[in-house]
C-alpha positions as CSV (number, residue, x, y, z in Angstrom):
1,M,5.1,4.9,9.3
2,F,3.7,3.0,12.2
3,K,4.7,-0.5,13.1
4,S,2.4,-3.0,14.6
5,V,3.6,-6.4,15.6
6,G,1.6,-9.6,16.0
7,E,1.7,-13.3,15.2
8,G,5.5,-13.2,15.4
9,M,5.8,-11.1,12.3
10,E,6.5,-7.4,11.7
11,Y,4.2,-5.3,9.7
12,E,4.1,-1.6,8.8
13,A,0.9,0.2,8.5
14,S,-0.2,3.8,8.2
15,G,-3.3,5.7,9.3
16,F,-6.3,6.5,7.2
17,G,-5.0,9.6,5.5
18,S,-3.2,10.2,2.2
19,D,0.4,9.2,1.3
20,E,1.4,12.8,2.3
21,D,-0.1,12.2,5.7
22,I,1.8,9.0,6.1
23,S,5.2,10.5,5.1
24,S,4.8,13.4,7.5
25,A,3.6,11.4,10.4
26,D,5.7,11.0,13.5
27,N,7.4,7.7,13.9
28,V,6.0,5.5,16.5
29,S,7.1,1.9,17.3
30,F,5.3,-0.5,19.4
31,Q,7.1,-3.8,19.8
32,S,6.4,-7.0,21.7
33,P,8.6,-8.4,24.5
34,S,11.7,-10.2,23.5
35,D,10.6,-13.8,24.3
36,T,7.8,-14.2,21.8
37,S,7.7,-11.4,19.4
38,G,9.6,-11.1,16.1
39,L,11.3,-8.0,17.4
40,Q,13.0,-6.7,20.5
41,E,11.0,-4.4,22.7
42,N,11.7,-0.8,22.0
43,T,12.9,0.9,25.2
44,E,12.5,4.4,23.8
45,S,9.0,6.0,24.3
46,P,7.4,6.9,21.0
47,P,6.6,10.5,20.3
48,P,3.1,11.9,20.8
49,V,0.5,10.5,18.3
50,R,-2.1,13.2,18.6
51,K,-1.6,14.9,15.2
52,M,-1.9,11.7,13.2
53,F,-4.7,10.4,15.4
54,W,-7.1,13.3,15.0
55,H,-6.2,14.0,11.4
56,S,-6.3,10.4,10.1
57,L,-9.6,9.5,11.8
58,Q,-11.3,12.8,10.7
59,I,-14.0,12.4,13.3
60,E,-16.5,15.3,13.3
61,K,-18.7,14.4,16.2
62,V,-18.4,12.4,19.3
63,Q,-20.0,9.0,18.9
64,E,-19.4,5.4,20.0
65,L,-16.1,3.9,18.9
66,V,-16.3,1.5,15.9
67,P,-14.4,-1.8,15.9
68,E,-11.7,-0.4,13.7
69,E,-10.9,2.3,16.4
70,I,-10.5,-0.2,19.2
71,R,-7.4,-2.3,19.6
72,W,-6.8,-5.4,21.6
73,F,-3.6,-6.1,23.5
74,Y,-1.8,-9.0,25.2
75,K,0.9,-9.1,27.8
76,E,3.7,-11.7,28.3
77,D,4.1,-11.2,32.0
78,S,3.0,-8.8,34.8
79,K,5.9,-6.5,34.3
80,A,5.9,-6.3,30.5
81,R,4.3,-3.7,28.3
82,W,1.0,-4.4,26.6
83,V,1.5,-5.5,23.0
84,A,-1.0,-4.7,20.3
85,F,-2.5,-7.4,18.2
86,I,-2.3,-6.9,14.5
87,G,-5.4,-5.3,12.9
88,Y,-6.7,-8.7,11.6
89,D,-6.6,-10.3,15.0
90,S,-7.9,-7.3,16.8
91,L,-11.0,-6.9,14.6
92,R,-11.9,-10.5,14.9
93,I,-11.6,-10.4,18.7
94,E,-13.7,-7.2,18.9
95,C,-16.4,-8.6,16.7
96,R,-16.5,-11.7,18.9
97,F,-16.6,-9.5,22.0
98,R,-19.5,-7.5,20.7
99,A,-21.4,-10.7,19.7
100,L,-21.0,-12.0,23.2
101,E,-22.2,-8.8,24.8
102,Y,-25.2,-8.6,22.5
103,A,-26.1,-12.3,23.2
104,R,-25.8,-11.7,27.0
105,Q,-28.0,-8.7,26.9
106,R,-30.7,-10.7,25.1
107,S,-30.5,-14.1,26.9
108,N,-28.7,-13.1,30.0
109,S,-26.6,-16.3,29.7
110,V,-24.5,-17.5,26.8
111,E,-21.4,-19.5,26.4
112,E,-18.5,-18.3,24.2
113,E,-18.7,-21.6,22.2
114,D,-22.3,-20.8,21.2
115,I,-21.2,-17.8,19.1
116,D,-18.8,-19.3,16.6
117,A,-15.6,-21.3,16.1
118,N,-12.6,-20.4,18.2
119,I,-10.5,-17.5,17.1
120,H,-6.8,-18.1,16.6
121,V,-4.4,-15.2,16.8
122,R,-0.7,-14.4,16.6
123,G,-0.2,-16.5,13.6
124,G,-2.4,-19.3,14.9
125,L,-0.2,-20.0,17.9
126,Y,-2.8,-18.9,20.5
127,E,-6.5,-19.3,21.0
128,V,-8.7,-16.6,22.3
129,D,-10.8,-17.0,25.5
130,I,-12.7,-13.7,25.6
131,T,-14.9,-14.7,28.6
132,N,-11.8,-15.0,30.8
133,S,-9.8,-12.3,28.9
134,K,-7.0,-14.7,28.1
135,I,-5.3,-16.4,25.2
136,H,-4.1,-20.0,25.4
137,P,-1.3,-21.7,23.5
138,V,-2.5,-24.1,20.8
139,Y,0.5,-26.4,20.2
140,W,2.1,-26.7,23.6
141,K,1.3,-26.7,27.3
142,G,2.1,-23.4,28.7
143,K,0.8,-20.4,30.7
144,S,-2.1,-18.4,29.4
145,L,-1.6,-14.7,28.6
146,P,-3.9,-11.9,29.6
147,I,-5.6,-9.7,26.9
148,L,-7.0,-6.2,27.2
149,R,-9.5,-4.2,25.2
150,G,-8.0,-0.8,24.6
151,T,-10.2,2.3,24.1
152,W,-8.3,5.0,26.0
153,F,-4.5,5.4,25.6
154,V,-1.6,7.3,27.2
155,D,0.0,9.9,25.0
156,G,3.6,9.1,24.0
157,T,3.5,5.4,24.8
158,G,0.4,4.1,23.2
159,Q,-0.2,2.0,26.2
160,P,-3.9,1.4,27.0
161,L,-5.6,2.2,30.3
162,E,-6.9,-0.8,32.2
163,Y,-10.3,-2.0,31.1
164,E,-12.2,-0.8,34.2
165,Y,-10.8,2.7,34.0
166,S,-11.4,2.9,30.2
167,L,-15.0,1.7,30.7
168,Q,-15.7,4.5,33.2
169,L,-14.0,7.1,31.1
170,E,-15.9,6.0,28.0
171,Q,-19.3,6.2,29.8
172,D,-18.6,9.7,31.2
173,H,-17.2,10.9,27.8
174,L,-20.3,9.8,25.9
175,T,-22.7,11.1,28.6
176,K,-21.0,14.5,28.6
177,F,-20.0,15.1,25.0
178,R,-22.0,12.8,22.7
179,G,-23.0,14.5,19.5
180,M,-20.6,17.5,20.1
181,S,-18.2,18.5,17.3
182,I,-14.6,17.7,17.7
183,P,-12.3,20.8,17.4
184,D,-9.6,20.9,14.8
185,S,-6.4,19.2,15.9
186,Q,-4.5,22.5,15.7
187,T,-6.2,23.6,18.9
188,D,-4.7,20.7,20.8
189,G,-3.4,21.6,24.2
190,K,-4.5,25.3,24.1
191,K,-7.1,25.0,26.9
192,A,-5.4,22.6,29.3
193,G,-4.3,24.4,32.5
194,K,-5.8,27.7,31.4
195,T,-9.4,27.1,32.1
196,E,-11.4,25.1,34.6
197,A,-12.0,21.5,33.9
198,L,-15.3,20.8,32.3
199,H,-15.6,17.4,33.8
200,T,-13.6,15.3,36.3
201,V,-13.5,11.6,37.1
202,K,-11.7,10.5,40.2
203,F,-10.0,7.1,40.9
204,T,-7.9,5.9,43.8
205,E,-4.6,6.4,42.1
206,F,-5.4,9.3,39.8
207,H,-8.1,11.6,38.4
208,V,-8.9,12.6,34.9
209,D,-9.9,16.2,33.8
210,W,-11.7,17.2,30.6
211,Y,-10.8,20.7,29.3
212,D,-12.4,20.2,25.9
213,V,-13.8,17.3,23.8
214,N,-10.3,16.2,22.7
215,E,-8.2,17.6,25.6
216,V,-8.2,15.0,28.4
217,Y,-5.5,14.8,31.0
218,M,-4.7,12.3,33.8
219,Y,-3.2,13.5,37.0
220,S,-1.6,11.3,39.7
221,E,-3.0,11.4,43.2
222,A,0.5,10.9,44.8
223,A,1.5,13.5,47.3
224,S,4.5,14.7,45.2
225,S,2.3,15.3,42.2
226,R,-0.3,17.2,44.2
227,M,2.4,19.5,45.7
228,F,3.8,20.1,42.2
229,R,0.4,21.1,40.8
230,Y,-0.2,23.4,43.9
231,V,3.1,25.2,43.4
232,T,2.6,25.7,39.6
233,N,-0.9,27.0,40.1
234,K,0.3,29.5,42.7
235,L,3.0,30.7,40.3
236,S,0.5,30.9,37.5
237,I,2.5,28.3,35.5
238,H,-0.2,26.6,33.5
239,K,1.3,23.8,31.3
240,P,-0.5,20.8,30.0
241,G,2.7,18.9,30.9
242,T,1.7,18.8,34.5
243,G,-0.5,15.9,33.6
244,T,-0.5,13.1,31.1
245,R,-2.6,13.5,28.1
246,L,-5.1,10.7,27.2
247,Y,-6.5,9.9,23.8
248,R,-9.7,8.1,22.9
249,G,-9.4,5.4,20.2
250,Y,-6.3,3.7,18.8
251,Y,-4.0,5.8,16.7
252,E,-4.1,3.2,13.9
253,Q,-7.2,1.8,12.2
254,A,-7.5,-2.0,12.3
255,T,-8.1,-3.6,8.9
256,M,-8.7,-7.1,7.8
257,D,-5.9,-6.5,5.3
258,D,-3.4,-6.4,8.1
259,K,-2.9,-10.1,7.9
260,P,0.2,-12.2,7.6
261,P,0.7,-14.5,4.6
262,D,0.0,-18.2,4.9
263,V,2.8,-20.3,6.3
264,T,4.9,-21.8,3.5
265,Q,7.8,-23.1,5.7
266,L,7.1,-25.0,8.9
267,V,10.0,-25.8,11.3
268,F,9.6,-28.2,14.2
269,V,12.1,-27.5,17.0
270,V,13.0,-30.7,18.9
271,H,14.9,-30.7,22.2
272,G,17.5,-33.2,23.4
273,I,18.4,-34.2,27.0
274,G,17.5,-32.3,30.1
275,Q,13.8,-31.4,29.4
276,K,12.7,-33.2,32.5
277,Y,15.0,-31.0,34.6
278,N,13.8,-27.8,33.0
279,Q,10.2,-28.4,31.7
280,N,9.0,-26.2,28.9
281,K,12.5,-25.0,28.2
282,I,12.1,-25.9,24.6
283,I,9.2,-23.4,24.3
284,S,11.5,-20.5,25.3
285,C,14.2,-21.9,23.0
286,C,11.8,-22.0,20.1
287,N,10.8,-18.5,20.9
288,D,14.4,-17.4,20.8
289,L,14.9,-19.0,17.5
290,R,11.6,-17.5,16.1
291,N,12.5,-14.1,17.4
292,G,16.0,-14.3,16.0
293,T,14.8,-15.1,12.5
294,H,12.1,-12.4,12.6
295,K,14.7,-9.8,13.5
296,L,16.8,-10.7,10.5
297,I,14.1,-10.9,7.9
298,P,13.6,-7.1,7.3
299,K,17.4,-6.5,6.9
300,Y,18.6,-9.7,5.2
301,F,15.4,-11.0,3.5
302,P,13.5,-7.8,2.6
303,D,11.7,-9.4,-0.3
304,L,10.4,-12.4,1.7
305,T,7.2,-10.8,3.0
306,S,6.2,-9.2,-0.3
307,S,6.6,-12.6,-1.9
308,R,3.9,-14.0,0.4
309,Q,6.4,-16.3,2.1
310,R,6.3,-17.0,5.8
311,I,8.1,-19.3,8.2
312,E,6.8,-20.6,11.5
313,F,8.5,-22.5,14.3
314,L,6.7,-25.0,16.6
315,P,8.3,-26.5,19.7
316,V,8.2,-30.3,20.1
317,E,8.3,-31.4,23.8
318,W,8.5,-35.2,23.8
319,R,10.0,-36.0,27.2
320,T,7.6,-34.7,29.9
321,D,4.7,-37.1,29.2
322,L,6.9,-40.3,29.1
323,Q,6.6,-42.7,32.1
324,L,9.7,-44.7,31.5
325,D,10.7,-46.3,34.9
326,G,8.5,-44.0,36.9
327,D,10.4,-42.8,40.0
328,L,12.5,-46.0,40.4
329,V,15.8,-44.2,39.7
330,E,14.9,-41.5,42.1
331,S,14.3,-44.0,44.8
332,I,17.7,-45.5,44.5
333,T,19.6,-42.2,44.3
334,P,21.8,-41.6,47.4
335,E,21.4,-38.5,49.5
336,K,25.0,-37.4,49.3
337,L,25.4,-34.7,46.6
338,R,21.7,-34.9,46.1
339,H,21.4,-31.8,43.8
340,L,24.1,-33.0,41.5
341,R,22.6,-36.5,41.3
342,V,19.1,-35.1,40.6
343,L,20.6,-33.0,37.8
344,L,22.3,-36.0,36.3
345,N,19.1,-38.1,36.6
346,S,17.2,-35.4,34.8
347,T,19.7,-34.9,32.0
348,A,22.3,-37.5,31.2
349,M,20.0,-40.3,32.3
350,D,18.0,-39.8,29.1
351,I,21.0,-41.3,27.2
352,L,20.8,-44.4,29.3
353,Y,17.1,-44.6,28.9
354,Y,17.4,-44.4,25.1
355,T,20.1,-47.1,24.9
356,S,18.0,-49.4,27.1
357,P,16.0,-52.0,25.1
358,L,13.2,-51.5,27.7
359,Y,12.6,-47.8,27.2
360,R,13.9,-47.0,23.7
361,G,10.6,-47.9,22.0
362,E,8.7,-45.6,24.3
363,I,11.0,-42.7,23.5
364,I,10.8,-43.4,19.8
365,D,6.9,-43.5,19.9
366,G,6.8,-40.4,22.1
367,L,8.7,-38.2,19.7
368,S,7.1,-39.6,16.5
369,S,3.6,-39.3,18.0
370,E,4.2,-35.7,19.2
371,L,5.5,-34.7,15.7
372,N,2.5,-36.3,14.0
373,R,0.0,-34.7,16.5
374,L,1.4,-31.2,16.0
375,Y,1.5,-31.6,12.2
376,Q,-2.1,-32.8,12.2
377,I,-3.3,-29.8,14.3
378,F,-1.2,-27.5,12.1
379,V,-2.7,-28.6,8.7
380,E,-6.2,-28.5,10.2
381,K,-5.7,-24.8,11.1
382,N,-3.7,-24.1,7.9
383,P,-5.6,-25.9,5.1
384,Y,-3.6,-24.2,2.4
385,F,-0.2,-25.4,3.6
386,E,-0.2,-28.8,1.8
387,V,-2.2,-27.4,-1.2
388,N,0.6,-24.8,-1.7
389,N,3.3,-27.5,-1.3
390,G,4.5,-26.2,2.0
391,Q,7.8,-27.6,3.2
392,V,8.5,-29.1,6.7
393,S,12.0,-28.8,8.2
394,I,13.2,-30.0,11.6
395,C,15.7,-28.3,13.9
396,V,16.8,-30.8,16.5
397,H,19.3,-30.6,19.3
398,S,21.6,-33.1,21.0
399,L,20.2,-36.6,21.6
400,G,17.1,-35.6,19.8
401,S,18.9,-35.8,16.5
402,V,19.8,-39.5,17.2
403,I,16.2,-40.3,18.1
404,L,14.9,-38.5,15.0
405,Y,17.4,-40.2,12.8
406,D,16.3,-43.6,14.1
407,I,12.6,-42.6,13.5
408,L,13.4,-41.7,9.9
409,T,15.6,-44.7,9.1
410,G,13.7,-47.2,11.2
411,W,16.8,-48.3,13.1
412,D,15.8,-50.8,15.8
413,P,18.6,-53.0,17.1
414,I,16.4,-55.8,18.4
415,E,14.1,-55.9,15.3
416,L,17.2,-55.5,13.0
417,Y,19.0,-58.4,14.6
418,D,15.9,-60.6,14.5
419,Q,15.5,-59.9,10.8
420,Y,19.2,-60.6,10.3
421,V,19.1,-63.9,12.1
422,F,15.9,-64.9,10.2
423,N,17.4,-64.1,6.8
424,V,20.7,-66.0,7.6
425,L,18.8,-69.1,8.7
426,K,16.5,-68.9,5.8
427,K,19.3,-68.6,3.3
428,R,21.3,-71.4,4.9
429,S,18.3,-73.7,5.1
430,E,17.8,-73.3,1.4
431,T,21.4,-74.3,0.6
432,D,22.3,-76.7,3.4
433,P,19.4,-77.7,5.8
434,Q,21.7,-80.0,7.8
435,K,23.9,-77.1,9.0
436,T,21.2,-74.6,10.0
437,Q,21.7,-75.2,13.7
438,N,25.4,-74.5,13.7
439,V,25.3,-71.6,11.2
440,F,26.4,-68.9,13.8
441,E,29.0,-71.0,15.5
442,S,31.0,-71.1,12.3
443,M,31.0,-67.3,12.0
444,T,33.6,-65.1,13.7
445,T,32.6,-62.0,15.6
446,S,33.9,-59.7,12.8
447,D,32.0,-61.7,10.2
448,R,28.7,-61.4,12.1
449,S,29.3,-57.7,12.6
450,K,30.0,-57.2,8.9
451,R,27.0,-59.1,7.8
452,L,24.8,-57.3,10.3
453,H,26.2,-53.9,9.1
454,D,25.6,-54.8,5.5
455,F,22.0,-55.8,6.3
456,Y,21.5,-52.6,8.2
457,I,22.8,-50.4,5.3
458,N,20.7,-52.3,2.8
459,S,17.6,-51.7,4.9
460,I,18.3,-47.9,5.0
461,I,19.1,-47.5,1.3
462,H,15.8,-49.2,0.3
463,K,13.7,-47.4,2.9
464,E,11.3,-44.8,1.3
465,T,8.9,-44.0,4.0
466,S,9.0,-43.1,7.7
467,P,6.3,-43.2,10.5
468,L,6.0,-39.4,10.2
469,M,3.0,-37.9,8.4
470,F,5.1,-35.6,6.4
471,K,8.3,-35.5,4.3
472,V,11.3,-33.8,5.8
473,G,12.8,-31.1,3.6
474,N,15.7,-30.0,5.8
475,L,17.1,-31.5,8.9
476,F,19.2,-29.2,11.0
477,S,21.1,-31.0,13.7
478,L,22.5,-28.8,16.5
479,G,25.3,-30.0,18.8
480,S,24.6,-33.6,17.8
481,P,26.3,-36.8,18.9
482,L,24.8,-38.6,15.9
483,G,28.3,-39.2,14.4
484,V,29.6,-41.2,17.3
485,F,26.4,-43.2,17.5
486,L,26.6,-44.1,13.8
487,S,30.3,-45.0,14.0
488,L,29.6,-47.4,17.0
489,R,26.8,-49.0,14.9
490,G,29.4,-49.9,12.3
491,I,28.7,-47.2,9.7
492,R,31.8,-46.8,7.5
493,P,32.6,-44.4,4.6
494,K,31.6,-45.2,1.1
495,P,33.6,-44.3,-2.1
496,N,30.8,-42.4,-4.0
497,G,30.5,-39.2,-1.9
498,L,26.8,-39.8,-1.3
499,M,25.1,-40.2,2.1
500,D,22.5,-42.7,0.9
501,H,23.9,-45.2,3.3
502,L,23.3,-42.7,6.2
503,L,20.1,-40.9,5.2
504,P,18.6,-41.3,1.7
505,K,17.0,-38.3,0.0
506,S,13.7,-40.2,0.0
507,L,13.6,-39.6,3.8
508,C,15.3,-36.2,4.0
509,K,16.3,-33.9,1.2
510,R,19.1,-32.1,3.0
511,F,21.0,-32.7,6.2
512,Y,23.0,-30.1,8.1
513,N,25.3,-31.0,11.0
514,I,25.9,-27.7,12.9
515,Y,28.0,-27.4,16.0
516,H,30.0,-25.0,18.1
517,P,33.8,-25.7,18.1
518,S,33.8,-26.0,21.9
519,D,30.8,-28.2,22.1
520,P,32.0,-31.5,23.8
521,I,28.8,-33.4,22.8
522,A,29.0,-32.7,19.1
523,Y,30.7,-34.9,16.5
524,R,31.2,-34.6,12.7
525,I,29.4,-36.6,10.0
526,E,31.4,-36.0,6.8
527,P,34.2,-38.5,7.6
528,L,31.5,-41.2,7.7
529,V,30.7,-40.4,4.1
530,L,34.3,-39.9,2.7
531,K,37.2,-40.9,4.9
532,H,39.6,-38.1,3.9
533,Y,37.2,-35.4,5.1
534,S,38.7,-36.0,8.5
535,T,41.5,-33.8,7.1
536,I,39.0,-31.2,5.6
537,A,37.7,-28.5,7.9
538,P,33.9,-28.0,8.2
539,L,32.4,-25.0,6.5
540,K,32.4,-21.9,8.8
541,I,29.0,-20.3,9.3
542,H,29.0,-16.6,8.4
543,K,29.2,-14.1,11.1
544,L,26.3,-11.8,11.2
545,K,28.5,-8.7,10.6
546,E,30.4,-10.1,7.7
547,A,30.1,-7.6,4.8
548,K,30.3,-10.3,2.1
549,K,28.6,-13.6,2.6
550,V,29.6,-16.1,0.1
551,P,27.0,-18.8,-0.7
552,Y,27.9,-22.0,1.1
553,S,27.6,-24.0,-2.1
554,E,30.4,-21.9,-3.5
555,M,32.8,-22.2,-0.6
556,K,36.0,-24.0,-1.3
557,A,37.0,-26.9,1.0
558,K,40.1,-26.2,3.0
559,A,42.3,-28.6,4.9
560,F,42.9,-28.2,8.6
561,A,46.0,-26.1,9.4
562,A,48.3,-29.1,10.2
563,F,47.2,-31.0,7.1
564,G,47.2,-27.9,4.9
565,K,50.9,-27.3,5.3
566,A,51.8,-30.9,4.9
567,A,49.7,-31.3,1.8
568,S,51.3,-28.2,0.3
569,Q,54.7,-29.8,0.8
570,V,53.5,-33.1,-0.4
571,K,52.3,-31.6,-3.6
572,K,55.7,-30.0,-4.2
573,M,57.4,-33.3,-3.5
574,G,55.1,-35.0,-5.9
575,K,56.2,-32.7,-8.7
576,A,59.9,-33.2,-7.8
577,D,59.4,-37.0,-7.7
578,S,57.7,-36.8,-11.1
579,V,60.7,-35.0,-12.5
580,D,63.0,-37.6,-11.0
581,G,60.9,-40.4,-12.6
582,Q,61.2,-38.8,-16.0
583,A,65.0,-38.5,-15.5
584,N,65.3,-42.1,-14.6
585,Q,63.4,-43.1,-17.7
586,N,65.9,-41.2,-19.7
587,G,68.8,-42.9,-18.0
588,D,69.7,-40.0,-15.8
589,K,69.7,-41.2,-12.2
590,K,69.5,-38.3,-9.8
591,P,70.2,-39.0,-6.2
592,I,68.1,-37.6,-3.4
593,T,69.9,-34.6,-2.0
594,A,70.2,-33.4,1.6
595,Q,67.9,-30.6,0.7
596,T,65.2,-33.0,-0.4
597,E,65.6,-35.0,2.8
598,G,65.2,-31.8,4.8
599,S,62.0,-31.0,3.0
600,Q,60.6,-34.4,3.8
601,S,61.6,-33.8,7.4
602,T,59.5,-30.6,7.3
603,I,56.5,-32.5,5.8
604,A,56.4,-35.1,8.4
605,N,57.1,-32.7,11.3
606,A,59.7,-35.3,12.4
607,S,63.4,-35.4,13.0
608,Q,65.8,-35.5,10.1
609,Q,66.8,-39.0,11.0
610,E,63.2,-40.3,10.7
611,A,62.7,-38.5,7.4
612,T,65.9,-40.0,5.9
613,S,64.9,-43.4,7.2
614,S,61.5,-43.1,5.5
615,V,63.0,-42.1,2.2
616,G,65.6,-44.8,2.3
617,D,63.1,-47.5,3.0
618,N,60.5,-46.6,0.5
619,G,62.1,-44.2,-1.9
620,G,61.3,-40.6,-2.9
621,F,57.7,-39.4,-2.8
622,K,56.0,-42.5,-1.3
623,G,58.6,-42.6,1.4
624,A,57.8,-39.0,2.4
625,L,54.1,-39.7,2.5
626,K,54.6,-42.7,4.7
627,G,56.8,-40.7,7.0
628,L,54.2,-38.0,7.1
629,F,51.3,-40.2,8.1
630,S,53.4,-42.4,10.4
631,K,54.1,-39.2,12.4
632,L,50.5,-37.9,12.2
633,G,48.7,-41.2,12.7
634,G,51.3,-43.2,14.5
635,R,51.0,-46.0,11.9
636,G,52.3,-46.7,8.4
637,G,51.3,-48.9,5.6
638,S,49.0,-49.0,2.6
639,K,46.1,-47.3,4.4
640,E,48.2,-44.2,5.2
641,E,49.5,-44.2,1.6
642,K,45.9,-44.2,0.3
643,L,45.0,-41.4,2.6
644,A,48.1,-39.5,1.5
645,A,47.1,-39.9,-2.2
646,E,43.6,-38.5,-1.4
647,L,45.0,-35.6,0.6
648,T,47.5,-34.8,-2.2
649,D,44.7,-34.8,-4.7
650,Y,42.5,-32.7,-2.5
651,Q,45.1,-30.1,-2.0
652,S,44.0,-28.7,-5.4
653,V,40.6,-28.0,-3.8
654,A,42.3,-26.3,-0.8
655,S,44.2,-24.2,-3.3
656,D,40.9,-23.0,-4.9
657,E,41.3,-25.3,-7.9
658,D,38.5,-27.6,-9.0
659,V,39.0,-31.3,-9.2
660,T,37.2,-32.8,-12.2
661,D,39.2,-35.8,-13.3
662,D,39.4,-39.2,-11.5
663,I,42.7,-39.8,-9.8
664,T,44.4,-43.1,-10.5
665,S,47.0,-44.9,-8.5
666,D,50.2,-46.5,-9.7
667,D,48.5,-49.8,-10.3
668,G,45.7,-48.3,-12.3
669,D,43.0,-48.5,-9.6
670,V,40.6,-45.5,-9.5
671,V,40.8,-43.6,-6.2
672,E,37.5,-43.0,-4.5
673,Q,35.4,-39.8,-5.1
674,T,37.1,-36.8,-3.6
675,D,34.0,-34.5,-3.3
676,L,30.9,-34.7,-1.3
677,E,27.6,-34.2,-3.1
678,F,26.7,-31.7,-0.4
679,R,28.7,-30.4,2.6
680,L,27.3,-31.7,5.8
681,D,29.4,-30.2,8.6
682,Y,29.1,-26.5,9.6
683,V,30.8,-24.9,12.5
684,L,29.9,-21.7,14.3
685,P,32.4,-18.9,14.6
686,S,34.5,-19.4,17.7
687,S,34.4,-16.9,20.5
688,D,36.9,-16.3,23.2
689,G,34.2,-16.5,25.8
690,M,33.4,-20.1,24.8
691,T,36.9,-21.4,24.7
692,S,38.5,-20.2,28.0
693,S,37.3,-23.0,30.3
694,Y,35.6,-26.3,30.5
695,V,32.6,-24.7,32.0
696,N,32.2,-22.5,29.0
697,A,32.6,-25.5,26.8
698,I,29.6,-27.1,28.5
699,F,27.6,-23.9,28.1
700,S,28.4,-23.9,24.4
701,H,26.1,-27.0,24.0
702,T,23.1,-24.9,24.9
703,S,24.1,-21.7,23.0
704,Y,22.5,-22.5,19.7
705,W,19.0,-21.2,20.2
706,A,19.8,-17.5,20.7
707,S,22.6,-17.4,18.2
708,P,21.9,-14.9,15.3
709,E,24.3,-16.8,13.1
710,I,22.2,-20.0,13.5
711,A,19.0,-18.0,12.7
712,L,20.6,-16.5,9.6
713,F,21.9,-19.9,8.5
714,L,18.5,-21.5,8.8
715,L,16.9,-18.7,6.8
716,S,19.5,-18.8,4.1
717,Q,19.0,-22.6,3.6
718,I,15.3,-22.6,3.8
719,F,14.9,-19.5,1.6
720,P,18.0,-19.7,-0.7
721,D,16.5,-17.4,-3.3
722,Y,15.9,-14.5,-0.9
723,G,18.8,-14.3,1.4
724,P,22.0,-12.3,1.6
725,T,24.0,-15.1,-0.2
726,K,21.5,-15.6,-3.1
């Protein structure tokens, strides 16, 4: 089997022969550079391709190459290998190339735009400019990549000769051998070095000798190579290996069937702070994420391609075009520690810009406009996406998650407060018009905050649309400070386990808060939905090498280590306290023993004197709970007792037992819901390299894009029916 790579996807294709030919063919792998392809570049040179080439094409006479035999290539940078376009792209480029050549021969002047609409290649990410031999990115501002028309190729590598060399070789080959029969492939290499060359073409760096129609060799003109050939000729050592064999025509026929499926899942990749300092960084980050997913698909999602499913990632760069304050901040920056100050101005300053009422609106409009612009271009070039109910997901990093959240929910502090004031005045004017002027003077600060918070939550719950032109299926938040922003806005947990007061399903179907354990910027979300989830550990994202990957929906919640031991002891104490209560009802009063007091001391991780005091003041089980949370939280009282009740109840979940019944307190009140509808917080596996220092902790904030665990997690959530945890 031969592998051709293009459009960010991997495809396998054979030659033109039978199935037996395919199975017996030598394995050759051509792969694109690591920053934009779906696969890593293969560092091993592929074996010779001459057997499959000559047998599969079954060419009898020398004639001009047909479009299927020609292959177009692109290159990421000057030092990279040429990468073959897939057959579908190469055929369309070649047909356009021939149309332009024919038009030029007839009219002597023609523009590329006069031929046909633009050709989009590599999954629609690039647009072809044949006149200048380049491809340009469609969705982002970036460098153009060179393209090359390949007709003559180096044996063993599949790399094409440069166009000028190939053009000269092709002209000489047709002039010398047109119409001649091509010998059987079994005679390959028998004449090279044993007979005089039939024809020679010399270039500055090398020359090419023809020994037969299909035996063509390239020899370097370097002094060492000439000396080696002289010695071997003197010793009558005639080996074709003294030169490099060339082949005419690509080893694999291009077909229109070599086409990727239509995109069914679109993922926008949004950056956070720091894009001004490192412009276009999000493009390489998006490439890393795209490459990571494409590497994993063949192994972990083998049925994905056959099911005609395809995922595409598009970078969203919203910062570069913003004007904000212009260069005003730069003009007031002192010269001392200039480099550090410039770094801070280009990174952390974005947070200050966003919290400023002057620039927040510009940032919001910048991101929402860029998302809509990209989506509009995408659906124009992929008309079947919406028809086939394609889904849009967003993968957003750092501060970008806060901005995107505000776009979806419509949170605007100035507009929100204006609406709040208007509603309060309107309501008061209807009830007591005389006191409208002094309505806010009679309110305390906490009262105003509570009313504003309630107004804000109500506006979110009833919001059904956003400024975006599409519905968000999945929102993946990486290293996000959204949790702390929401808590400072007054968001508090609700008792129903739903996150409608944070992000309704009408705006986003699923939300995932993903972070590295050492990321200092990231905060949790789950405790803002249910309070006791501050004691429940986030779900751990599977390591790539884990043999068994349990579906995340089936993972049992577990308490943090400190709370886990305490909850276990609390559960035992609860059973003992229940037995004591039954004994008291029967008239048997059993005193608390020293052993029980010692157990309570262990629970609270306090001294024996503190534990005994707690038990003496409150009695039995409740006293132990109060002692526990007084030690852990530094405060006692009814709030700690409630949290203790929730933790005790949730211990059954931590022990792999399902909680199905409502838990009631002593006074008959129903305790709030103990389960989230969906888990929200997911933590990456910790690594020693990321926890050894504060510097590594900072680096962890930017480690998400190239993480294979992140790539696998995204795929498993976007394609839940095809992954390793299905």
